[in-house]
C-alpha positions in Angstrom: 20.5 115.7 133.7 18.3 118.1 135.8 19.8 116.5 139.0 23.3 117.0 137.5 22.5 120.6 136.8 21.3 121.1 140.4 24.4 119.3 141.9 26.9 121.3 139.9 25.6 124.5 141.6 26.2 122.9 145.0 29.9 122.6 146.1 29.2 120.0 148.7 27.5 117.7 146.1 30.5 117.4 143.7 31.0 113.7 144.1 27.3 113.0 143.5 27.5 115.2 140.4 30.4 113.1 139.0 28.5 109.9 139.7 25.4 111.2 138.1 27.4 112.3 135.1 28.8 108.7 134.8 25.2 107.3 134.9 24.1 109.7 132.2 27.0 108.7 129.9 26.1 105.0 130.5 22.5 105.7 129.7 23.5 107.5 126.5 25.7 104.6 125.4 22.8 102.2 126.1 20.4 104.3 124.1 22.9 104.5 121.2 23.3 100.7 121.4 19.5 100.2 121.5 18.9 102.5 118.5 21.8 101.0 116.6 20.6 97.4 117.3 17.1 98.4 116.2 18.4 100.0 113.0 20.5 97.0 112.2 17.6 94.6 112.6 15.3 96.8 110.5 18.1 97.1 107.8 18.5 93.3 107.8 14.8 92.7 107.6 14.4 95.2 104.7 17.4 93.8 102.8 16.0 90.3 103.2 12.7 91.5 101.6 14.5 93.4 99.0 16.8 90.6 97.9 14.2 87.8 98.6 16.5 86.3 101.2 13.9 84.5 103.4 16.2 81.8 104.7 17.9 83.8 107.5 15.9 84.6 110.6 16.0 86.6 113.8 16.8 85.2 117.3 13.9 85.3 119.6 15.9 86.8 122.5 14.9 89.4 125.1 18.3 90.9 125.8 17.1 94.3 124.8 13.7 93.9 126.4 10.4 92.1 125.8 9.5 94.5 122.9 12.6 93.3 121.0 11.6 89.7 121.5 8.1 90.5 120.1 9.8 92.4 117.2 12.0 89.5 116.4 9.0 87.1 116.4 7.1 89.5 114.1 10.1 89.7 111.7 10.3 85.9 111.6 6.6 85.6 110.9 6.7 88.1 108.1 9.7 86.4 106.5 7.9 83.0 106.8 4.9 84.5 105.0 7.2 85.8 102.2 8.9 82.4 102.1 5.6 80.6 101.6 4.4 83.1 99.0 7.6 82.7 97.0 7.4 78.9 97.3 3.8 79.0 96.1 4.7 81.4 93.2 7.6 79.1 92.1 5.4 76.0 92.3 2.7 77.8 90.3 5.3 79.1 87.8 6.7 75.6 87.4 3.2 74.2 86.9 2.3 76.8 84.3 5.6 76.2 82.5 4.9 72.4 82.4 1.4 73.1 81.0 2.8 75.5 78.4 5.4 72.9 77.3 2.9 70.1 77.1 0.1 71.7 75.2 -0.2 70.8 71.5 -0.5 74.5 70.6 2.7 76.4 69.9 3.1 79.4 72.2 5.5 82.2 71.6 5.8 85.7 73.2 8.2 88.5 72.4 8.6 92.2 73.2 8.7 95.2 70.9 12.4 94.6 70.3 11.8 91.1 69.2 13.3 89.5 72.3 11.7 86.1 73.0 10.1 86.0 76.5 8.5 82.6 76.2 8.5 79.7 73.8 7.4 76.1 74.1 8.6 72.9 72.5 5.8 72.8 69.9 6.5 76.4 68.8 10.2 75.5 68.3 9.1 72.4 66.2 6.7 74.5 64.0 9.4 77.1 63.5 12.1 74.4 62.9 14.5 75.8 65.5 16.2 74.4 68.6 16.7 77.7 70.3 15.9 81.3 69.5 16.5 84.5 71.5 15.1 87.1 69.1 12.3 86.7 66.6 14.4 88.5 64.0 16.6 85.4 63.7 13.7 83.9 61.7 14.4 86.3 58.8 17.3 84.2 57.6 15.7 80.8 58.6 12.1 81.2 57.5 11.2 84.8 56.2 7.6 83.7 55.3 6.9 82.6 58.9 8.6 85.7 60.3 6.3 87.9 58.2 3.3 85.9 59.4 4.3 86.2 63.1 5.2 89.9 62.8 2.2 91.1 60.7 -0.7 89.2 62.3 -3.0 91.7 64.1 -4.2 91.2 67.7 -7.5 89.5 67.8 -7.2 88.2 64.2 -5.7 85.1 62.7 -3.7 84.2 59.6 -3.1 80.9 57.8 0.5 79.9 57.2 1.4 77.1 54.8 4.8 75.6 55.5 6.9 72.7 54.1 5.6 69.2 54.1 2.0 70.3 53.9 2.2 72.0 57.3 -0.8 74.3 57.9 -0.8 76.7 60.9 -3.3 79.2 62.1 -1.4 82.1 63.6 -3.3 84.1 66.2 -2.0 87.1 68.3 -2.8 89.1 71.3 -1.0 92.0 73.0 -0.5 92.7 76.7 1.6 95.0 78.9 3.8 93.4 81.5 5.9 95.5 83.9 5.6 98.5 81.6 6.7 96.5 78.5 4.5 95.7 75.5 4.5 92.0 74.8 3.0 90.1 71.8 1.7 86.6 72.5 1.4 84.3 69.5 -0.3 80.9 69.3 0.4 78.4 66.5 -2.2 75.8 65.9 -1.5 72.9 63.5 -4.7 72.3 61.6 -3.2 69.8 59.1 -4.7 66.7 60.8 -8.2 68.3 60.9 -7.9 69.4 57.3 -6.9 65.9 56.3 -9.8 64.5 58.2 -12.2 66.9 56.5 -10.7 66.2 53.1 -11.0 62.4 53.7 -14.7 62.8 54.7 -15.3 65.1 51.7 -13.8 62.5 49.3 -15.8 59.7 50.9 -19.0 61.6 50.6 -18.2 62.5 47.0 -17.3 58.9 46.0 -20.3 57.6 47.8 -22.6 59.9 45.8 -20.8 59.2 42.5 -21.0 55.5 43.1 -24.7 55.7 43.9 -25.5 57.8 40.8 -23.4 55.8 38.4 -24.7 52.5 39.6 -28.3 53.7 39.3 -27.6 54.3 35.6 -25.2 51.5 34.8 -27.2 48.6 36.5 -30.4 49.0 34.4 -28.4 49.6 31.2 -26.4 46.4 31.8 -29.6 44.5 32.7 -31.5 45.8 29.7 -28.6 45.0 27.3 -28.7 41.4 28.4 -32.5 41.3 28.0 -32.4 42.9 24.5 -29.8 40.3 23.4 -32.1 37.5 24.5 -35.0 39.2 22.5 -32.8 39.2 19.4 -31.8 35.6 20.0 -35.4 34.2 20.6 -37.8 36.6 19.0 -36.2 36.9 15.5 -37.1 34.4 12.8 -35.0 33.8 9.7 -37.0 34.1 6.4 -34.8 33.5 3.5 -31.9 35.9 3.7 -33.7 38.3 6.0 -34.7 38.3 9.7 -38.1 39.2 10.9 -38.9 40.4 14.5 -42.3 39.6 16.1 -44.5 42.6 17.0 -44.3 41.8 20.8 -40.5 41.5 20.6 -40.3 44.8 18.7 -42.3 46.6 21.4 -40.0 45.2 24.1 -37.0 46.2 22.1 -38.3 49.8 21.7 -39.1 50.0 25.4 -35.7 48.7 26.4 -33.8 51.1 24.0 -35.9 54.0 25.3 -35.0 53.1 28.9 -31.3 52.9 28.0 -31.6 56.3 26.2 -33.2 57.9 29.3 -30.7 56.5 31.7 -27.8 57.5 29.5 -29.2 61.1 29.3 -29.6 61.1 33.1 -25.9 60.0 33.4 -24.8 62.7 31.0 -26.8 65.3 33.0 -25.2 64.1 36.2 -21.7 64.4 34.7 -22.5 67.9 33.3 -23.6 68.9 36.8 -20.3 67.6 38.2 -18.4 69.5 35.5 -20.3 72.7 36.4 -19.4 72.2 40.1 -15.7 71.7 39.4 -15.2 74.4 36.8 -16.6 77.6 38.4 -15.1 80.8 36.9 -12.9 83.0 39.0 -15.0 85.9 40.6 -14.6 89.3 39.1 -14.9 91.5 42.2 -16.5 94.9 42.1 -18.1 97.3 44.7 -21.8 96.4 44.7 -24.6 98.4 46.4 -26.6 95.9 48.4 -30.0 97.6 47.8 -29.4 97.6 44.0 -28.5 93.9 44.1 -31.6 92.9 46.0 -33.9 95.1 43.7 -32.4 93.5 40.6 -32.9 89.9 41.9 -36.4 90.7 43.0 -37.2 92.0 39.4 -35.6 88.8 37.9 -37.9 86.7 40.1 -41.1 88.7 39.5 -42.2 86.6 36.4 -41.6 83.3 38.3 -43.5 84.5 41.4 -46.5 85.5 39.3 -47.1 81.8 38.5 -47.4 81.1 42.3 -49.4 82.3 45.2 -46.3 83.2 47.3 -46.3 86.5 49.1 -42.9 88.0 48.4 -41.2 90.9 50.1 -37.7 92.4 49.8 -35.9 95.0 51.8 -32.5 96.5 52.7 -31.8 98.1 56.0 -29.6 100.9 54.5 -29.0 102.3 51.1 -25.3 102.8 51.9 -24.4 99.1 52.4 -21.9 97.7 49.9 -20.1 94.5 49.3 -17.2 93.3 47.2 -18.6 90.7 44.9 -19.1 89.2 41.5 -22.7 90.3 40.8 -23.5 87.5 38.3 -22.3 84.7 40.7 -24.2 86.2 43.8 -27.3 86.6 41.7 -27.0 83.0 40.7 -26.8 82.0 44.4 -29.9 84.1 45.4 -32.0 83.0 42.5 -31.2 79.3 43.3 -32.2 79.8 46.9 -35.4 81.7 46.0 -36.4 79.0 43.5 -35.8 76.3 46.1 -38.0 78.1 48.6 -40.8 78.5 46.1 -40.7 74.8 45.2 -40.6 73.9 48.9 -43.7 76.0 49.6 -45.8 74.5 46.8 -48.2 72.9 49.4 -47.9 75.6 52.1 -51.3 77.3 52.9 -50.0 80.8 53.3 -46.6 80.9 51.7 -44.4 83.9 52.5 -40.9 84.6 51.2 -38.5 87.4 52.1 -35.3 88.6 50.7 -33.5 90.8 53.3 -30.2 92.7 53.3 -28.8 94.1 56.6 -25.7 94.6 58.7 -25.1 92.8 62.1 -22.1 94.8 63.5 -19.5 92.5 62.0 -20.7 91.5 58.5 -23.1 92.3 55.7 -25.9 89.7 55.5 -28.4 88.7 52.8 -31.1 86.4 54.1 -33.7 84.3 52.3 -36.5 83.5 54.7 -39.6 81.3 54.0 -42.3 79.6 56.1 -42.3 76.4 54.2 -42.0 72.8 55.5 -38.4 73.4 56.3 -35.5 71.0 56.6 -35.3 68.1 59.1 -32.3 68.0 61.4 -30.8 64.9 59.8 -30.9 66.5 56.3 -29.3 69.8 57.6 -26.0 68.0 58.0 -25.9 66.9 54.4 -27.7 69.5 52.2 -24.4 71.2 51.3 -22.7 67.9 50.3 -22.4 67.7 46.5 -25.1 65.7 44.7 -27.1 65.2 47.9 -30.7 66.1 47.4 -34.1 65.6 49.0 -36.0 66.5 45.8 -37.1 63.9 43.3 -35.8 65.7 40.2 -32.9 67.6 41.8 -29.3 67.2 40.9 -28.1 68.0 44.4 -25.6 70.5 43.0 -27.3 73.9 43.7 -26.6 74.4 47.4 -23.1 73.0 47.3 -22.4 75.2 44.3 -23.8 78.2 46.1 -21.6 77.5 49.2 -18.6 77.2 46.9 -19.4 80.6 45.4 -19.6 82.2 48.8 -16.3 80.6 49.9 -14.7 82.1 46.8 -16.0 85.5 48.1 -14.3 84.8 51.5 -17.9 84.6 52.9 -20.1 81.8 54.1 -23.6 80.3 53.4 -25.4 78.8 56.4 -29.0 77.6 57.1 -31.2 77.5 60.1 -34.6 75.7 59.9 -37.5 75.0 62.2 -39.8 72.7 60.2 -43.2 74.2 59.3 -42.2 77.5 61.0 -39.2 79.2 59.4 -36.2 78.5 57.3 -33.4 81.1 56.9 -30.5 80.8 54.4 -27.8 83.4 55.3 -25.1 84.8 53.0 -22.5 86.4 55.1 -19.9 88.8 53.6 
């Protein structure tokens, strides 16, 4: 263009100026085509990325120069990388979907409007639906389940009882996906586990019942037969009366005394069973933990004076309270303290503690002793009704105590290291 300007000012260079002008026009056209081709390729590439169209590619030509060839190759490599990433994502999504559909747990997720984002086959089975698009459809199908799904708080669980003895634990968590709040629900069928536990409980109970009843019935049956033989062989007829020899009379008295003792033992056992199965319903009230511990300590003072046990009681805060039936909880604590005192009868330096405290999630009451403890094999059975390691025990105290705690929506657990420390923990 500088040459053209120079030539225009020179009359004798007019032809050269026209030729230079043609060359300039051709260059401008070539530049336009070059820029236009570049823009089209960039537009195609960006649209391919935008619409996830990774099938088409770019010809590795060099009509527009080596740089264009390199650009085409780079575009193709980027699209191939996107293609692999999408393929891997689809495979992973398919894999996760297969896992979700195959797990025995029901999985359901829905947004704040109730629109179902994900649901697997087990969730449909538990909900008794073949297809569902919005969780609100359950209102007309199963309002009780809808309420359970909608009301369960994140991080917590609820128990849902459906038809045909279906028991589900409903757990929830919340997350944010693409700026949208989503609630993820898991439905776990615990019916088989409950049935298994119920069967084991009945087996343990019938085993203990059989053992206790047979222990009483067998000697009674045997002694009855023996006493009949005594009457048949030891009695002599004298006139219209019968006379029993002194030795036979002694045997008869001893046998009847044995029958009486075994019968009383059986009655005592049945009374313990009746006590276990007819607990009164708790009358809940707000109880200050420090007052409860002080009262139990006062109740045990007389019993402790008869022993050489060093007893201490404490509460970490005077503001701790629990919702409980005072009489029932006192019964549990007194039973645990008496058990500990009896267990430490032969301990050299017996020490017993009653402690109330808070552990960030629950209020705890602990009964701690340094007695002989409980061996590992017995730990698994001490809460089974009528199981006992004491010679004169009924085996009802600990199982009754755990039942009382369960009625308070709490728990009773034990940790023991023989000859070191045993801790019974009431958790509210």
